[in-house]
C-alpha positions in Angstrom: -109.8 -21.0 86.7 -112.4 -21.2 89.4 -113.7 -17.8 88.4 -114.2 -19.0 84.8 -116.1 -22.0 86.2 -118.2 -19.7 88.4 -118.8 -17.3 85.3 -119.9 -20.3 83.2 -122.5 -21.5 85.6 -123.7 -17.8 86.2 -124.4 -17.7 82.4 -126.2 -21.0 82.4 -128.2 -19.9 85.6 -129.2 -16.6 83.8 -130.3 -18.5 80.7 -132.3 -20.9 82.8 -134.2 -18.1 84.6 -134.7 -16.3 81.5 -136.6 -19.2 79.8 -138.7 -19.9 83.0 -139.5 -16.2 83.3 -140.8 -16.2 79.6 -142.7 -19.4 80.3 -144.4 -18.6 83.6 -144.4 -14.9 84.6 -147.4 -12.6 83.6 -147.1 -9.6 81.4 -146.7 -6.4 83.5 -149.5 -3.7 83.1 -149.6 -0.8 85.4 -152.0 1.6 83.6 -154.4 1.7 86.6 -151.3 3.1 88.8 -150.8 6.7 88.2 -147.5 7.5 90.1 -144.6 5.2 90.8 -141.3 5.6 92.7 -138.1 3.7 92.2 -135.6 3.4 95.0 -132.1 2.9 93.8 -129.5 2.1 96.4 -126.8 3.4 94.1 -126.4 5.5 90.9 -127.0 3.1 87.9 -129.5 0.5 89.8 -132.5 2.3 88.4 -131.2 1.9 84.9 -130.1 -1.7 85.2 -133.3 -3.0 86.8 -136.0 -0.4 85.5 -135.0 1.4 82.3 -137.7 -0.3 80.3 -140.5 0.3 83.1 -139.5 4.0 83.2 -139.7 4.5 79.5 -143.2 2.6 79.3 -144.6 4.9 82.0 -143.5 7.9 80.6 -144.9 6.8 77.2 -148.3 6.4 79.0 -148.0 9.8 80.2 -147.6 8.5 84.0 -145.4 10.1 86.5 -142.1 8.6 87.6 -139.8 9.5 90.4 -136.4 7.9 91.1 -134.7 8.3 94.5 -131.0 7.2 94.4 -130.1 6.7 98.1 -126.2 7.0 98.0 -123.6 8.8 96.1 -121.9 5.6 95.0 -118.6 6.7 96.3 -117.7 3.0 97.2 -117.1 2.0 93.6 -113.4 3.1 93.8 -112.8 1.8 97.4 -109.2 0.4 97.5 -108.6 1.4 93.9 -107.2 5.1 93.9 -107.3 8.5 95.7 -110.3 10.0 93.9 -111.9 12.6 96.5 -115.4 11.2 97.5 -117.2 14.6 96.7 -115.7 14.6 93.2 -116.7 10.9 92.8 -120.3 11.4 94.0 -120.8 14.5 91.9 -119.6 12.7 88.9 -121.8 9.8 89.4 -124.6 11.9 89.9 -124.0 13.8 86.8 -124.0 10.4 85.0 -127.4 9.8 86.5 -128.7 12.9 85.1 -127.4 12.0 81.6 -128.9 8.5 81.9 -132.1 9.8 83.0 -132.1 12.4 80.0 -131.5 9.5 77.6 -134.9 7.9 78.8 -136.7 11.3 78.9 -137.2 11.1 82.6 -137.6 14.7 83.8 -134.5 15.8 85.9 -136.8 17.3 88.7 -138.1 13.8 89.2 -134.8 12.6 89.8 -133.9 12.7 93.6 -130.6 12.2 95.4 -130.2 11.1 99.0 -127.1 11.1 101.3 -127.0 7.6 102.6 -123.1 6.3 102.7 -122.4 3.7 99.9 -122.0 0.4 101.9 -123.8 1.8 105.0 -127.6 2.2 103.9 -129.4 1.2 107.0 -132.9 2.2 108.5 -131.4 3.8 111.5 -129.5 6.3 109.6 -130.4 10.0 109.8 -131.4 10.1 106.1 -134.2 7.9 106.8 -136.1 10.7 108.1 -135.5 12.8 105.1 -136.6 9.9 102.9 -139.8 9.3 104.8 -140.5 13.1 104.3 -139.8 12.9 100.5 -142.1 9.8 100.1 -145.0 11.7 101.9 -144.6 14.6 99.6 -144.5 12.4 96.4 -147.4 10.3 97.3 -146.5 7.3 95.1 -149.1 4.6 94.2 -146.3 2.0 94.0 -142.6 1.9 95.1 -140.0 -0.3 93.4 -137.2 -1.8 95.5 -134.4 -4.3 94.7 -135.2 -7.9 95.0 -134.6 -9.5 98.4 -132.1 -12.0 97.0 -129.9 -9.4 95.5 -126.9 -10.6 97.6 -125.7 -7.0 98.2 -126.3 -5.3 101.6 -127.4 -2.1 100.4 -129.9 -3.5 98.0 -131.5 -5.6 100.6 -131.4 -2.8 103.4 -133.0 -0.4 100.8 -136.2 -2.7 100.5 -136.0 -3.1 104.3 -136.3 0.6 104.8 -139.1 1.0 102.5 -141.1 -1.8 104.0 -140.7 -0.5 107.6 -141.8 3.1 106.4 -144.9 1.6 104.7 -145.8 -0.6 107.5 -148.8 1.4 108.2 -149.5 2.4 104.7 -151.1 -0.7 102.8 -152.5 1.3 100.1 -148.9 1.8 98.3 -147.9 -1.4 96.5 -144.5 -2.8 96.7 -142.7 -4.3 93.7 -139.1 -5.9 93.6 -137.0 -5.3 90.5 -133.9 -7.3 89.7 -130.2 -6.2 89.3 -127.6 -8.2 91.1 -130.4 -10.9 91.2 -129.1 -11.9 87.9 -125.4 -12.3 89.2 -125.8 -14.2 92.6 -126.6 -18.0 92.9 -130.2 -17.6 94.2 -133.2 -19.4 92.6 -135.9 -19.0 95.3 -138.4 -16.5 94.4 -142.2 -16.0 94.5 -142.7 -16.9 90.8 -146.4 -16.9 91.3 -146.2 -13.1 91.6 -143.5 -12.6 88.9 -144.0 -10.0 85.9 -142.5 -9.4 82.7 -141.8 -6.2 81.0 -141.0 -6.7 77.2 -139.3 -3.9 75.6 -139.4 -3.0 72.0 -136.3 -2.4 69.8 -136.2 1.3 70.5 -136.7 0.7 74.3 -134.1 -1.9 74.5 -131.6 0.5 72.7 -132.3 3.3 74.9 -131.8 1.1 78.0 -128.4 -0.1 76.7 -127.5 3.4 75.8 -128.4 4.6 79.3 -126.3 1.6 80.8 -123.4 2.7 78.7 -123.7 6.3 80.0 -122.8 4.8 83.3 -120.3 2.2 82.7 -118.1 3.6 79.8 -117.0 7.0 81.1 -113.6 6.6 82.9 -112.1 8.2 86.0 -108.5 9.4 86.1 -107.3 6.0 87.1 -108.7 4.5 84.0 -111.6 2.4 85.6 -115.2 3.4 85.1 -116.7 5.8 87.5 -119.2 3.2 88.3 -116.5 0.7 89.3 -115.5 -2.4 87.5 -118.6 -4.5 87.0 -118.5 -8.3 86.2 -119.2 -9.2 82.6 -121.8 -11.7 83.5 -123.6 -9.0 85.7 -123.6 -6.6 82.6 -124.8 -9.2 80.1 -127.7 -10.4 82.4 -129.0 -6.8 82.8 -128.8 -6.1 79.1 -131.8 -8.3 78.4 -134.6 -7.1 76.3 -137.0 -7.9 79.1 -137.2 -6.9 82.7 -138.4 -9.0 85.7 -140.3 -7.8 88.6 -142.1 -9.5 91.5 -145.2 -8.2 93.4 -145.1 -8.2 97.2 -148.2 -9.7 98.6 
């Protein structure tokens, strides 16, 4: 009963934020930026939050790179005895399939080895991440929203901000994934931007989401874990919300 009430209020909150977003946010134009980098804490965050952005940048002949920090092995924690390596490899194969749906070149999809649930600046992988960012030389980096309510998502943004503390030329934007699910309202709405997907782009985003959430592991649950219905519904919107960090 309590969960049903929470779900109801989550749906209402999402609807209210969508209305405010359409009324007050600015249209998102990045044509002056040549190369963007999307930081995804887990396999699927890049699709839930940025599939529309990825498609539009590719259509504009701009370069898009995605770095997925962890293998997403925590999706079956306490569920079954699937080997972690098999789980990571399968989830990464789903990432490749989702990227292909959006026409993102596979060589622009990069995998790191942070532990799922243990992403942190002091992990040895941060050195490798720093080297990769230096090699890619993006003009803008996209990280999860600071109000995501999920430690790996928050820490992913913290890592990038620390790495870029002496590199002001690289712009930072926040994208929304668990933002739609958690009861947080406070955001920098003055710097909110909206991407509107056309019908084809929206269909491809949903197809890429399905590439992650429909395939089942031997236990019968999705490889990506069981995600709340309100979370999936919130992220299937035909628009994407971003915040520019000032």
